[in-house]
KOLTI-72211 format. One line per 3 residues: number of its first residue (from 1); their letters; for each residue x, y, z of C-alpha. Coordinates in pm, 1 decimal. Example, Ala and Ser with C-alpha at 12.3 -4.5 7.8 and 13.67 -1.06 7.14 Angstrom:
# KOLTI-72211
1 = as = 1230.0 -450.0 780.0; 1367.0 -106.0 714.0
# end
This chain:
# KOLTI-72211
1 = mee = 760.3 8001.4 2592.4; 708.7 8025.7 2217.9; 680.8 8404.7 2238.9
4 = ife = 1009.7 8420.7 2427.7; 1196.1 8222.4 2163.5; 1049.5 8400.3 1861.0
7 = nlp = 1275.9 8702.9 1906.1; 1588.4 8547.8 2056.7; 1926.1 8539.9 1875.2
10 = qht = 1968.5 8198.1 1711.4; 2278.1 8006.5 1602.5; 2315.3 7684.0 1404.2
13 = cnw = 2631.8 7485.7 1476.1; 2758.0 7389.0 1131.5; 2999.6 7126.7 1263.9
16 = tkg = 2694.2 6923.2 1370.4; 2555.2 6934.8 1016.3; 2300.5 7187.8 1135.0
19 = rli = 2149.3 6951.0 1393.2; 2242.2 7159.7 1696.8; 2055.0 7490.3 1713.6
22 = myk = 2108.8 7729.4 2003.5; 1929.6 8035.3 2135.5; 2071.8 8319.6 2344.4
25 = yqg = 1866.7 8404.7 2652.6; 1976.1 8594.0 2965.0; 2317.6 8624.4 2801.1
28 = iwn = 2357.5 8244.6 2771.4; 2362.8 8025.1 2460.5; 2174.7 7696.9 2501.8
31 = lkg = 1935.0 7450.3 2344.5; 1570.2 7551.6 2346.8; 1461.7 7267.8 2575.5
34 = lhe = 1733.0 7345.3 2830.9; 1640.6 7713.6 2829.1; 1278.7 7614.4 2889.5
37 = gsi = 1383.3 7394.0 3181.1; 1592.1 7676.6 3329.6; 1302.2 7921.8 3300.5
40 = laq = 1064.6 7682.0 3475.9; 1322.2 7628.3 3750.4; 1363.5 8003.9 3797.0
43 = qnf = 987.2 8040.4 3831.0; 909.9 7738.6 4048.1; 1209.3 7597.1 4236.6
46 = kaq = 1206.7 7669.7 4608.4; 1545.9 7576.1 4746.0; 1566.2 7447.5 5103.2
49 = ptd = 1855.8 7518.1 5343.2; 1922.5 7142.8 5349.9; 1962.7 7115.9 4971.6
52 = vll = 2301.9 7042.4 4817.3; 2331.0 7156.6 4456.9; 2582.3 6964.7 4244.9
55 = csy = 2674.3 7227.3 3987.5; 2892.7 7194.4 3680.9; 2951.0 7304.3 3325.8
58 = pkt = 2878.5 7016.5 3085.3; 3159.0 6760.6 3047.3; 3362.6 6866.5 3350.1
61 = gtt = 3314.6 6546.1 3551.5; 2941.7 6572.3 3623.6; 2866.3 6199.6 3600.7
64 = wlk = 3151.6 6113.4 3837.2; 3051.9 6381.4 4088.6; 2690.9 6262.7 4088.6
67 = als = 2788.5 5898.4 4136.5; 3025.6 5978.4 4423.4; 2776.4 6208.8 4596.4
70 = fai = 2495.4 5955.8 4563.2; 2712.7 5675.2 4700.9; 2825.7 5892.7 4992.6
73 = ttr = 2476.5 5997.9 5096.8; 2321.0 5651.5 5061.6; 2601.5 5436.9 5205.6
76 = aky = 2408.1 5360.0 5524.4; 2136.4 5201.3 5310.7; 2340.1 5037.3 5033.6
79 = dgs = 2684.2 4886.3 4991.6; 2892.2 4808.9 4684.7; 2681.5 4504.6 4596.4
82 = tsp = 2336.5 4661.2 4642.4; 2384.5 5021.4 4526.9; 2132.2 5148.8 4269.6
85 = llt = 2437.4 5271.1 4074.8; 2486.2 4911.9 3960.0; 2155.5 4914.8 3772.6
88 = tfp = 2067.6 5283.8 3733.5; 2234.2 5550.9 3520.2; 2402.7 5801.3 3760.6
91 = hec = 2212.9 6099.5 3617.6; 1885.1 5926.8 3702.0; 1990.0 5875.5 4063.4
94 = ipf = 1992.2 6251.4 4127.4; 1715.6 6485.3 4002.7; 1813.2 6744.3 3742.7
97 = ler = 1695.6 7098.4 3823.1; 1616.3 7175.9 3458.8; 1391.8 6870.6 3424.1
100 = dld = 1284.5 6702.6 3747.4; 1106.7 6972.2 3949.5; 827.9 6735.9 4059.0
103 = qie = 1078.0 6482.9 4191.1; 1269.0 6754.2 4377.4; 946.2 6882.0 4532.8
106 = nnh = 859.1 6530.8 4649.1; 1203.5 6495.2 4803.2; 1146.8 6822.8 4988.6
109 = kns = 812.1 6701.1 5122.3; 963.8 6375.8 5241.9; 1290.2 6533.0 5361.3
112 = cfp = 1458.6 6224.3 5223.9; 1723.7 6334.9 4974.4; 1927.2 6657.4 4964.0
115 = lvg = 2101.6 6630.6 4626.1; 2002.8 6828.8 4314.6; 2208.5 6844.8 3993.9
118 = thi = 2228.1 7137.4 3751.1; 2435.7 7297.1 3476.0; 2267.3 7638.0 3511.4
121 = pyt = 2517.4 7926.5 3554.5; 2508.6 8077.7 3901.6; 2380.0 8410.2 3770.4
124 = clp = 2074.7 8231.8 3622.1; 1990.5 8007.1 3916.8; 1654.0 8054.7 4088.9
127 = ksv = 1669.4 8336.8 4345.8; 1570.7 8088.8 4616.4; 1917.7 7930.1 4596.8
130 = sas = 2100.7 8227.3 4744.1; 1806.1 8314.6 4969.7; 1803.2 7967.3 5125.1
133 = nck = 2180.8 7964.4 5177.8; 2187.5 7600.4 5065.7; 2520.0 7435.8 4985.9
136 = ivy = 2677.5 7418.4 4640.3; 2941.8 7176.5 4514.0; 3109.5 7293.2 4192.6
139 = iyr = 3339.3 7078.1 3978.7; 3564.2 7222.1 3709.1; 3827.9 7095.6 3468.6
142 = dak = 4094.3 7199.3 3216.3; 3905.9 7385.9 2941.8; 4085.3 7193.6 2666.4
145 = dvl = 3959.2 6856.3 2789.4; 3613.6 7005.9 2845.9; 3594.6 7110.5 2481.4
148 = vsy = 3718.5 6776.7 2346.5; 3470.6 6586.9 2564.3; 3186.6 6820.3 2461.3
151 = ynf = 3278.5 6789.9 2093.5; 3269.5 6410.3 2104.4; 2958.1 6403.0 2322.3
154 = vrg = 2758.8 6619.0 2080.0; 2882.4 6417.6 1782.0; 2769.4 6102.8 1960.7
157 = iyk = 2421.5 6239.3 2024.9; 2365.3 6354.8 1667.6; 2556.9 6069.4 1503.1
160 = vpe = 2796.1 6298.2 1314.7; 3121.7 6123.9 1205.6; 3442.3 6298.9 1308.9
163 = eda = 3543.1 6353.9 946.0; 3220.0 6549.4 893.0; 3258.6 6762.4 1208.4
166 = pfk = 3553.1 7006.0 1180.9; 3704.4 7039.8 1527.9; 3829.3 7389.7 1441.9
169 = eaf = 3469.4 7510.3 1410.8; 3378.5 7365.9 1750.7; 3692.8 7525.3 1894.5
172 = def = 3608.7 7869.7 1756.3; 3252.8 7854.5 1888.9; 3370.9 7744.2 2233.2
175 = ceg = 3615.8 8034.3 2251.4; 3333.2 8271.3 2159.3; 3108.5 8129.9 2431.6
178 = vss = 2871.5 7967.0 2180.6; 2834.4 7642.1 2371.3; 2572.9 7474.5 2590.0
181 = ygs = 2521.7 7691.5 2900.3; 2734.5 7973.3 2759.8; 3102.1 8052.8 2802.5
184 = ywd = 3300.1 7821.6 3026.6; 3501.9 8097.1 3195.5; 3187.6 8296.5 3281.2
187 = hil = 3036.0 7979.4 3427.0; 3339.6 7925.9 3650.9; 3353.2 8293.4 3747.3
190 = gyw = 2989.3 8299.2 3855.3; 3039.4 8017.2 4103.2; 3378.2 8150.4 4214.6
193 = rar = 3216.9 8483.4 4301.9; 2942.9 8297.1 4487.6; 3212.2 8127.5 4694.4
196 = qer = 3359.8 8469.1 4778.6; 3017.5 8597.0 4883.2; 2915.9 8283.7 5074.1
199 = pgr = 3231.2 8137.5 5231.7; 3177.7 7790.3 5367.5; 2869.1 7727.2 5152.2
202 = vlf = 3038.3 7662.5 4814.2; 3291.7 7383.9 4762.7; 3514.4 7378.0 4453.4
205 = lky = 3651.2 7045.9 4325.9; 3904.6 7018.5 4046.0; 3869.4 6713.9 3821.2
208 = edm = 4244.4 6669.5 3775.0; 4304.9 6686.2 4151.4; 4034.0 6425.9 4210.1
211 = krd = 4203.9 6197.2 3959.6; 4533.0 6234.6 4146.9; 4398.1 6193.8 4500.8
214 = atr = 4038.6 6074.2 4504.8; 4050.5 5980.0 4873.7; 4135.8 6330.8 4988.7
217 = dmk = 3859.8 6494.5 4783.8; 3608.9 6223.4 4877.8; 3662.6 6311.0 5243.6
220 = rla = 3628.8 6682.2 5167.3; 3308.0 6620.9 4970.5; 3151.9 6396.0 5235.3
223 = efi = 3234.1 6642.3 5514.0; 3096.3 6936.9 5317.5; 2762.1 6779.9 5226.8
226 = gyp = 2704.9 6661.6 5582.1; 2789.8 6291.4 5553.8; 3145.9 6269.4 5694.3
229 = fsv = 3326.4 5936.9 5710.1; 3400.5 5800.2 6055.6; 3741.8 5666.1 6150.0
232 = aee = 3587.9 5319.2 6164.6; 3447.5 5355.0 5811.8; 3780.4 5470.5 5677.0
235 = sag = 3957.8 5177.6 5847.2; 3700.7 4937.6 5703.4; 3775.0 5058.3 5350.3
238 = vik = 3439.6 5229.8 5289.9; 3601.6 5523.9 5108.8; 3806.5 5298.7 4883.1
241 = nii = 3502.3 5087.0 4803.5; 3299.3 5392.7 4699.4; 3584.1 5518.8 4483.0
244 = klc = 3604.0 5179.6 4314.8; 3225.4 5158.4 4267.6; 3213.3 5504.5 4107.0
247 = sfe = 3528.5 5473.8 3897.3; 3509.0 5523.8 3522.3; 3641.7 5171.4 3473.0
250 = nls = 3362.3 5018.3 3680.0; 3066.9 5235.2 3574.9; 3148.7 5217.1 3204.4
253 = kle = 3134.9 4834.8 3212.1; 2788.2 4815.2 3368.3; 2511.8 4706.6 3133.4
256 = vnk = 2291.7 5006.6 3216.0; 2573.1 5238.4 3106.7; 2657.7 5039.3 2793.8
259 = sgs = 2317.8 4977.6 2638.7; 2072.5 5202.8 2820.4; 1931.9 5541.5 2722.5
262 = ynp = 1877.6 5869.5 2903.0; 1568.5 6088.1 2855.7; 1383.5 5796.8 2688.5
265 = eda = 1069.0 6013.4 2672.1; 1259.0 6286.2 2487.2; 1273.7 6307.4 2108.7
268 = tki = 1651.8 6329.7 2136.9; 1718.9 6005.1 2321.0; 2080.1 5983.7 2439.7
271 = etr = 2256.4 5649.3 2467.7; 2412.9 5618.5 2812.8; 2741.6 5495.1 2667.2
274 = tyf = 2784.1 5843.5 2516.2; 2857.4 5966.4 2870.1; 3145.8 5721.8 2913.5
277 = rkg = 3407.8 5790.6 2648.2; 3753.7 5803.4 2812.7; 3744.8 5994.6 3141.1
280 = kvg = 4114.6 6075.3 3102.5; 4322.4 6385.8 3164.4; 4506.8 6527.2 2861.9
283 = dwe = 4306.7 6380.6 2573.3; 4305.4 6731.6 2425.5; 4656.7 6668.6 2294.0
286 = nyf = 4503.1 6443.2 2026.5; 4293.6 6732.8 1891.5; 4464.5 7065.8 1956.8
289 = the = 4722.0 7238.5 1742.3; 4990.1 7440.8 1919.3; 4810.4 7760.5 1817.0
292 = mkq = 4480.7 7635.5 1961.0; 4646.9 7549.8 2291.8; 4807.0 7892.2 2312.5
295 = kid = 4480.5 8068.5 2233.6; 4261.4 7889.2 2485.1; 4525.5 7894.8 2760.3
298 = slm = 4570.4 8269.7 2710.0; 4196.0 8316.6 2715.1; 4155.0 8127.0 3040.3
301 = dek = 4451.5 8312.5 3193.7; 4291.1 8642.6 3101.1; 3946.1 8553.7 3230.9
304 = lsd = 4046.7 8368.2 3547.6; 4374.6 8534.4 3646.0; 4233.3 8668.4 3973.7
307 = tgl = 4074.8 8343.7 4089.0; 4367.3 8108.6 4144.7; 4171.5 7849.9 3945.6
310 = ith = 4378.8 7830.0 3626.6; 4338.1 7473.1 3506.1; 4621.2 7422.6 3256.6
# end
């Protein structure tokens, strides 16, 4: 690993007071530890046809998607009063491909749990993913809100006050693709192309649409991952109860998500409350100038014009 990183392009994000350092590998900018996790996954992960990968670019609704998917797949075992989501951080309920290979392997041996989370771009996923023909759920979101959420998330991790972190610098880097897991539009495009190549095996969910009609997308998600809701369940309010359990309002008030920490064994311990800031659509308006909005909207139009996925 050390030999790999010795000769890689390196970038220090000045708006984090030099605390965030990225390396470019396989065409993707990322933190060293996340690159290392991706490399190990590429070398060792053996996807199974029954796996369901929950894929996303950072800050596009990952925590919500994981909570919903976990609640859907475990609803026969737990209800709203006994769910592990009440006492366990959502990201710890589902193994992370870049970190939890041993846990994933154990799940495969026991055939007990199909869900795996990852931020890795499709082009950098282990070859076994496409070979196994496993299912992929991909969530995406308006790029402007993604950037604002990412900006505040990184500041929260490194304890950099907003007045010391020029948003314009974060904006410029994001537009240049210098962001965790590379450029956002390339990330979307990779999974969009996978959907074209593997129809019926890749489900796209749009964060804003889920906010507007969570019930509809919950039913789509449950059907796709192989845990459809019965008519009796729907009549009994099971869908509504899961939506309520996994809502930002509910999860953000739980003690584990207010005072806990994620990656406690890691040198960069992240407070769980950092993952629950606002969860709203349109917060970008508090940060963007008119020129910034025009630039990033034009950029996304240019990159995604053929996909039908424009998110602004």
